[in-house]
N, C-alpha and C positions, 0 to 999 in steps of 0.2 A: 356620344358612347361611338368608339370606333368596336370593330368587331373583328376579328382573325380566326379564320377557322380552318386545322390543319386534317388534309384527308391523310384515313387509314383503314383499318380492321381491327375491331375489340380485341380479339384473338389470343394469347402469347405465340403462338406460333408466326405470325406476320410482324415480330420482333425482330430490326435489326432486320428490314429486308426492304427492296421498293417500296414493294404496297404501302409500309406507313413513313415512309420517309415525310411527310407530314405533320402527323404525332413527333415525329423526332426532333424537326426545327420546332416545334412549339415548346418541347419538354425543353431544347439547349433556351431559347429565348426565354422563358417562365422561367429556368435555372438561373440567370443570368441578370432577371431580372427579381429573384429573393420571392418570388409566388409562388402559392401553394396550388397543386388538384383536388378541386372540391366535388362533388360529385353533384348532379344534377337531374336530376327528375325530368322537370318542367322543360330543360330544353333540348334530352335524351343527351346527356356525353358527361364529361367533368369541364366544368370552367375552372379560367385562375381570371386576379382584375388586375390589371397593373397598376401602378401610380396615377397614367396620364389618362383614365377609367377607358383603356383600350379594355375590349373583353377578349381573352385566351380562348378558342373552346374546339376539344376533341371527342369528335360523336363517341357514339358507344355501339349504335347502329353500323350496321354494315355499309360497303361501301357506296351499293347505288342505289341507300336513301337515306342519304347525308343530308339532302335535301329537307328534311323533318326536323335536324336538329337546327338546319336552316331558319328553312321559315320560322320554328320556335322564337329562337333568338331576334330575329328580325320584325317578327309583331310584336314582341313585348316590347323589345325597345323604341319601336317604327321607326326603323333604319332603312336607307334607300340604299340599292345595291353596290352606288358608289362607295 
């Protein structure tokens, strides 16, 4: 399992701004891979799983709390930072 976490802020006022470039990149990648987003309370974000077992994550926490989402994913899948 691999994980890619996009950085951004959950409010719509940040859509299309530099603050949400990470979300925009993941949205486009998920669209190209024909994957859909699902809400995950466990991971505090929206997730999409690609066929190659890569998990895309858009945290629903604010930018400075993204570590909560990253830690939840890493602990659950026993992922190392690499």
